[in-house]
Kinemage of the C-alpha trace (Angstrom):
@kinemage 1
@onewidth
@group {chain A} dominant
@subgroup {mainchain}
@vectorlist {calphas} color= white
{ca met a 1} P 28.374 45.569 -23.794
{ca ile a 2} L 29.537 46.977 -20.412
{ca ala a 3} L 28.885 50.706 -21.492
{ca arg a 4} L 25.249 49.544 -22.661
{ca leu a 5} L 24.678 47.811 -19.275
{ca ala a 6} L 25.811 50.882 -17.497
{ca phe a 7} L 23.508 53.081 -19.683
{ca leu a 8} L 20.439 50.727 -18.800
{ca val a 9} L 21.096 50.899 -15.255
{ca leu a 10} L 21.492 54.621 -15.324
{ca met a 11} L 18.054 54.824 -17.066
{ca leu a 12} L 16.656 52.753 -14.564
{ca trp a 13} L 18.115 54.529 -11.746
{ca ser a 14} L 16.856 57.949 -13.277
{ca gly a 15} L 13.204 56.460 -13.828
{ca leu a 16} L 13.059 55.385 -10.118
{ca ala a 17} L 14.115 58.808 -8.921
{ca gln a 18} L 11.614 60.543 -11.204
{ca ala a 19} L 8.842 58.287 -9.677
{ca phe a 20} L 9.934 59.431 -5.995
{ca asp a 21} L 6.956 61.664 -4.674
{ca tyr a 22} L 7.884 64.056 -1.542
{ca gly a 23} L 4.144 65.146 -1.648
{ca leu a 24} L 5.341 68.680 -0.797
{ca lys a 25} L 2.588 71.104 0.431
{ca ala a 26} L 2.907 74.712 0.963
{ca thr a 27} L 1.419 76.062 4.213
{ca pro a 28} L 0.631 79.784 4.167
{ca ile a 29} L 1.785 81.425 7.422
{ca ala a 30} L 1.676 85.251 6.675
{ca pro a 31} L 0.868 87.365 3.548
{ca asp a 32} L 2.769 86.060 0.555
{ca thr a 33} L 4.698 83.679 2.877
{ca tyr a 34} L 4.749 79.798 2.867
{ca val a 35} L 6.468 77.095 4.745
{ca val a 36} L 6.994 73.310 3.467
{ca ile a 37} L 7.315 71.242 6.596
{ca gly a 38} L 9.479 68.183 6.687
{ca thr a 39} L 9.330 65.251 8.994
{ca thr a 40} L 10.963 65.129 12.184
{ca glu a 41} L 12.872 61.750 11.535
{ca his a 42} L 16.459 60.995 10.274
{ca phe a 43} L 17.165 60.529 6.706
{ca asn a 44} L 15.707 57.332 5.388
{ca arg a 45} L 14.327 55.887 2.077
{ca lys a 46} L 10.874 56.232 2.949
{ca asn a 47} L 11.016 60.214 3.604
{ca gly a 48} L 13.718 60.692 0.668
{ca gly a 49} L 15.686 62.816 3.128
{ca asn a 50} L 12.640 65.252 3.588
{ca ile a 51} L 13.612 66.150 7.104
{ca val a 52} L 13.758 69.883 6.899
{ca asn a 53} L 11.446 72.852 6.720
{ca thr a 54} L 11.826 75.041 3.615
{ca gly a 55} L 9.874 78.103 2.798
{ca phe a 56} L 9.558 80.910 0.319
{ca ile a 57} L 8.045 84.620 0.281
{ca val a 58} L 6.406 85.643 -3.068
{ca thr a 59} L 7.353 89.306 -3.734
{ca ala a 60} L 6.853 91.994 -6.439
{ca ala a 61} L 10.333 91.361 -7.677
{ca gly a 62} L 10.178 87.476 -7.706
{ca val a 63} L 10.048 84.644 -5.139
{ca val a 64} L 12.675 84.210 -2.384
{ca val a 65} L 13.332 80.702 -1.555
{ca ile a 66} L 14.840 80.075 1.923
{ca asp a 67} L 16.611 76.727 1.699
{ca ser a 68} L 16.142 74.178 -1.222
{ca gly a 69} L 15.948 70.856 0.598
{ca pro a 70} L 17.951 67.619 0.693
{ca ser a 71} L 17.910 66.512 -2.924
{ca leu a 72} L 17.750 67.477 -6.634
{ca gln a 73} L 14.135 65.787 -6.899
{ca tyr a 74} L 13.225 67.796 -3.718
{ca gly a 75} L 14.341 71.042 -5.339
{ca arg a 76} L 12.465 70.353 -8.674
{ca gln a 77} L 9.160 69.441 -6.847
{ca leu a 78} L 9.782 72.651 -4.560
{ca lys a 79} L 9.977 74.909 -7.785
{ca ala a 80} L 6.991 73.199 -9.119
{ca leu a 81} L 4.926 73.833 -6.040
{ca ile a 82} L 5.831 77.439 -6.360
{ca ala a 83} L 4.821 77.509 -9.685
{ca gly a 84} L 1.461 76.347 -8.761
{ca ile a 85} L 0.901 79.140 -6.509
{ca thr a 86} L 2.454 82.081 -8.515
{ca ser a 87} L 3.612 82.914 -12.062
{ca ala a 88} L 6.340 84.986 -10.488
{ca pro a 89} L 9.931 83.543 -11.231
{ca val a 90} L 12.033 82.418 -8.404
{ca thr a 91} L 14.868 85.022 -8.235
{ca leu a 92} L 16.718 84.314 -5.219
{ca val a 93} L 17.467 81.058 -3.112
{ca val a 94} L 18.910 81.635 0.357
{ca asn a 95} L 20.877 78.705 2.058
{ca thr a 96} L 20.818 79.196 5.764
{ca his a 97} L 23.983 77.044 6.673
{ca ala a 98} L 25.914 74.241 5.073
{ca his a 99} L 24.219 71.207 6.309
{ca pro a 100} L 23.122 69.195 3.316
{ca asp a 101} L 19.680 68.850 3.973
{ca his a 102} L 19.473 72.508 3.421
{ca tyr a 103} L 21.236 73.074 0.220
{ca leu a 104} L 21.176 69.810 -1.996
{ca gly a 105} L 18.214 71.087 -3.889
{ca asn a 106} L 20.113 74.085 -5.280
{ca gly a 107} L 20.581 72.191 -8.700
{ca ala a 108} L 16.819 72.481 -9.421
{ca phe a 109} L 17.464 76.387 -9.445
{ca glu a 110} L 19.938 76.793 -12.220
{ca gly a 111} L 20.216 80.218 -13.286
{ca val a 112} L 18.756 81.786 -10.095
{ca ser a 113} L 21.017 83.663 -7.621
{ca ile a 114} L 21.943 81.234 -4.868
{ca ala a 115} L 23.157 83.047 -1.902
{ca ala a 116} L 24.647 82.256 1.609
{ca leu a 117} L 27.196 83.594 4.052
{ca ala a 118} L 30.743 83.516 3.165
{ca ala a 119} L 31.554 80.786 5.333
{ca thr a 120} L 28.548 78.545 4.505
{ca arg a 121} L 29.785 78.934 0.699
{ca gln a 122} L 33.250 77.859 1.780
{ca ala a 123} L 32.007 75.047 3.669
{ca ile a 124} L 29.760 73.835 0.998
{ca val a 125} L 32.548 73.956 -1.564
{ca glu a 126} L 34.940 72.045 0.742
{ca ala a 127} L 32.321 69.327 1.715
{ca pro a 128} L 34.058 65.896 1.299
{ca pro a 129} L 32.406 63.851 -1.376
{ca ala a 130} L 31.935 61.037 1.190
{ca leu a 131} L 29.334 63.304 2.650
{ca leu a 132} L 27.309 62.937 -0.387
{ca asp a 133} L 27.940 59.146 -0.759
{ca gly a 134} L 26.926 58.633 2.699
{ca ile a 135} L 23.405 60.478 2.061
{ca tyr a 136} L 23.007 58.391 -1.154
{ca arg a 137} L 23.396 54.937 0.845
{ca leu a 138} L 20.754 56.312 3.606
{ca val a 139} L 18.109 57.922 0.992
{ca gly a 140} L 18.456 55.784 -1.943
{ca asp a 141} L 16.649 56.445 -5.199
{ca ala a 142} L 15.337 59.976 -4.390
{ca met a 143} L 18.914 61.177 -4.554
{ca ala a 144} L 19.514 60.265 -7.902
{ca gly a 145} L 21.176 62.878 -9.909
{ca thr a 146} L 21.666 65.095 -6.820
{ca gln a 147} L 25.112 66.917 -6.903
{ca ser a 148} L 26.454 69.630 -4.598
{ca ala a 149} L 25.639 73.020 -6.300
{ca pro a 150} L 27.331 75.657 -4.004
{ca pro a 151} L 25.839 79.229 -3.492
{ca thr a 152} L 26.948 81.629 -5.873
{ca glu a 153} L 26.446 84.790 -3.999
{ca thr a 154} L 27.721 86.004 -0.681
{ca ile a 155} L 24.937 87.558 1.560
{ca glu a 156} L 26.061 90.415 3.824
{ca pro a 157} L 24.126 90.810 7.077
{ca gly a 158} L 21.748 93.713 6.808
{ca ala a 159} L 18.343 94.731 5.181
{ca arg a 160} L 17.400 94.387 1.908
{ca asp a 161} L 13.988 95.599 0.110
{ca ile a 162} L 12.751 93.037 -1.876
{ca gly a 163} L 9.493 93.691 -3.876
{ca gly a 164} L 7.725 95.106 -1.114
{ca his a 165} L 9.110 92.970 1.599
{ca arg a 166} L 11.994 94.374 3.853
{ca leu a 167} L 14.353 91.198 4.526
{ca arg a 168} L 16.958 91.517 7.213
{ca phe a 169} L 19.692 88.841 7.024
{ca leu a 170} L 21.147 87.974 10.238
{ca ala a 171} L 24.562 86.425 10.850
{ca phe a 172} L 25.296 84.075 13.684
{ca asp a 173} L 27.142 80.912 14.469
{ca gly a 174} L 26.633 78.174 17.022
{ca his a 175} L 24.882 75.370 15.036
{ca thr a 176} L 27.531 75.600 12.661
{ca ala a 177} L 30.369 77.931 12.012
{ca ala a 178} L 27.812 80.341 10.017
{ca asp a 179} L 24.174 80.287 10.650
{ca leu a 180} L 22.016 82.733 8.755
{ca ala a 181} L 18.290 83.757 9.828
{ca val a 182} L 16.150 85.647 7.485
{ca leu a 183} L 13.727 88.214 9.263
{ca asp a 184} L 10.966 89.673 7.172
{ca glu a 185} L 10.263 92.735 8.854
{ca thr a 186} L 7.072 93.568 6.729
{ca thr a 187} L 5.370 90.201 8.119
{ca gly a 188} L 7.222 89.550 11.212
{ca val a 189} L 8.154 85.886 10.397
{ca leu a 190} L 11.573 84.794 11.047
{ca phe a 191} L 13.121 81.972 9.432
{ca ala a 192} L 15.564 80.782 11.867
{ca gly a 193} L 17.427 77.783 10.077
{ca asp a 194} L 18.595 75.391 12.408
{ca leu a 195} L 19.177 77.971 15.359
{ca ala a 196} L 15.676 76.566 16.345
{ca phe a 197} L 14.356 73.333 16.491
{ca leu a 198} L 10.849 72.357 17.761
{ca asp a 199} L 9.640 68.828 18.898
{ca arg a 200} L 12.706 67.447 17.294
{ca thr a 201} L 16.096 67.084 19.080
{ca pro a 202} L 18.717 69.184 18.117
{ca thr a 203} L 21.707 68.122 15.922
{ca thr a 204} L 25.187 69.001 16.957
{ca pro a 205} L 27.821 67.879 14.616
{ca his a 206} L 29.295 71.243 14.101
{ca ala a 207} L 28.019 73.075 17.204
{ca asp a 208} L 29.444 75.460 19.703
{ca ile a 209} L 26.790 75.375 22.375
{ca gly a 210} L 27.819 78.614 24.060
{ca his a 211} L 27.684 80.597 20.743
{ca trp a 212} L 24.550 78.919 19.897
{ca leu a 213} L 22.776 79.919 23.149
{ca ala a 214} L 24.019 83.459 22.571
{ca ala a 215} L 22.564 83.511 18.999
{ca ile a 216} L 19.270 82.417 20.360
{ca glu a 217} L 19.263 85.027 23.008
{ca ala a 218} L 19.836 87.565 20.274
{ca leu a 219} L 16.736 86.180 18.252
{ca arg a 220} L 14.680 86.715 21.273
{ca ala a 221} L 15.353 90.329 21.218
{ca leu a 222} L 14.017 90.856 17.807
{ca asp a 223} L 10.306 91.898 16.918
{ca val a 224} L 9.146 88.475 15.821
{ca arg a 225} L 5.483 87.518 15.216
{ca leu a 226} L 6.276 83.807 14.009
{ca val a 227} L 9.194 81.546 13.928
{ca val a 228} L 10.000 79.073 11.188
{ca pro a 229} L 12.536 76.596 12.724
{ca gly a 230} L 14.829 74.394 10.750
{ca his a 231} L 13.054 71.520 12.042
{ca gly a 232} L 9.542 71.141 13.665
{ca pro a 233} L 6.324 73.029 13.311
{ca pro a 234} L 6.223 77.116 13.141
{ca ala a 235} L 5.667 78.759 16.467
{ca pro a 236} L 5.537 82.054 18.092
{ca pro a 237} L 8.118 83.239 20.468
{ca pro a 238} L 9.188 82.288 23.119
{ca arg a 239} L 7.983 78.795 22.461
{ca ala a 240} L 9.972 78.814 19.341
{ca phe a 241} L 13.177 79.334 21.175
{ca asp a 242} L 12.594 77.839 24.790
{ca gln a 243} L 12.804 74.153 23.829
{ca thr a 244} L 16.165 74.471 21.839
{ca ala a 245} L 17.719 76.800 24.596
{ca gln a 246} L 16.615 74.483 27.382
{ca tyr a 247} L 18.036 71.336 25.690
{ca leu a 248} L 21.261 72.820 24.963
{ca gln a 249} L 21.539 74.208 28.446
{ca trp a 250} L 20.918 70.553 29.770
{ca leu a 251} L 23.263 68.932 27.256
{ca ala a 252} L 26.128 71.284 28.152
{ca arg a 253} L 25.623 70.755 31.949
{ca thr a 254} L 25.435 66.861 31.517
{ca leu a 255} L 28.447 66.669 29.564
{ca thr a 256} L 30.315 68.817 31.828
{ca glu a 257} L 29.174 66.930 34.933
{ca ala a 258} L 29.821 63.533 33.157
{ca ala a 259} L 33.561 64.468 32.499
{ca gly a 260} L 33.863 65.631 36.041
{ca asp a 261} L 32.827 62.222 37.185
{ca gly a 262} L 35.061 60.516 34.929
{ca leu a 263} L 32.440 58.692 33.006
{ca asp a 264} L 33.494 57.281 29.671
{ca ala a 265} L 31.523 58.122 26.265
{ca ala a 266} L 29.547 54.872 26.391
{ca glu a 267} L 28.325 55.582 30.141
{ca val a 268} L 27.288 58.936 29.121
{ca met a 269} L 25.346 57.600 26.103
{ca ala a 270} L 23.371 55.210 28.706
{ca leu a 271} L 22.387 58.031 30.851
{ca ala a 272} L 18.837 58.499 31.237
{ca leu a 273} L 17.053 61.615 29.422
{ca pro a 274} L 14.975 63.989 31.494
{ca pro a 275} L 11.112 63.619 30.633
{ca ala a 276} L 11.156 67.155 29.048
{ca phe a 277} L 13.506 65.898 26.126
{ca ala a 278} L 13.079 62.007 26.297
{ca gly a 279} L 9.679 62.436 24.304
{ca leu a 280} L 11.397 64.638 21.309
{ca ala a 281} L 11.675 62.986 17.931
{ca val a 282} L 14.793 60.993 17.743
{ca ala a 283} L 15.815 62.074 21.223
{ca arg a 284} L 18.049 59.055 22.244
{ca glu a 285} L 19.830 58.849 18.701
{ca glu a 286} L 20.763 62.489 18.724
{ca phe a 287} L 21.957 62.537 22.306
{ca ala a 288} L 24.262 59.698 21.562
{ca arg a 289} L 25.490 61.602 18.592
{ca ser a 290} L 26.085 64.854 20.581
{ca val a 291} L 28.042 62.499 22.952
{ca ala a 292} L 30.134 61.276 19.934
{ca his a 293} L 30.615 64.895 18.543
{ca leu a 294} L 31.202 66.753 21.785
{ca tyr a 295} L 32.235 64.945 24.602
{ca arg a 296} L 35.903 64.759 24.105
{ca gly a 297} L 36.108 68.504 24.201
{ca tyr a 298} L 34.357 68.547 27.478
{ca glu a 299} L 36.646 66.103 28.755
{ca ala a 300} L 39.620 68.083 27.638
{ca ala a 301} L 38.265 71.132 29.401
{ca val a 302} L 37.692 69.245 32.964
{ca leu a 303} L 41.172 67.779 32.483
{ca gly a 304} L 42.593 71.368 31.764
{ca arg a 305} L 41.029 72.579 35.097
{ca gln a 306} L 42.709 69.839 37.237
């Protein structure tokens, strides 16, 4: 009886999950190149976790997907969206870093090479089960069936010619311990992952702000026509980099000054945001999260100088 009840609950859960429609749309941004733009919100049940930009490049050797999205259902709908544009098979999925909104759709691409930097692969393998459990609670039915499917291949930095597109894989850190950017030198489109945010406040749970700023400066030096940020609308440089860099500089300066003034974390969270950043999506929430993630390190640094 209990087993039958559990089976019925599972069937109901699966039916609800299949009914969730992400409404994905592919926006062409260059020859053979598309972006699927997510919301600039937090995970919630209404958006199904669709807060991320994914993209794909249709090459003569198959489709290269940049990030697979936040759930199995998203990954399946992304795969169907691609199939509606081209008959070419997906031959490579790239995960830019180890944040779950960028890789939990991997399970939809069974049998396809899924690649990431070595440290990203390791971080995904070692991600605690509580991470997935927390996302299930936030997102609900759209997450049904989603499991972590780690990358199967390690990407080394450098250029690869794939079906008429020369893709340069660039390894950085700063947003996380391993951040991959993908530059299509054929079209000038840079998929920057979460090294760039636009009109959405950057997230910092694993950030090293100094390294992140250095990565942005390295990206600025590239010959780029259009940047696809991890979150927010595609834009040309320098706009695509300026907002993130300026926010990170302000954040580092604010936390340093607050630590020097002896403020506690609650007092820092209550500080006013400057007009340039107060209007960004989820600004107040992400600033509070950044204080929670980073402020203790700034306090320790100030104390170490005293």
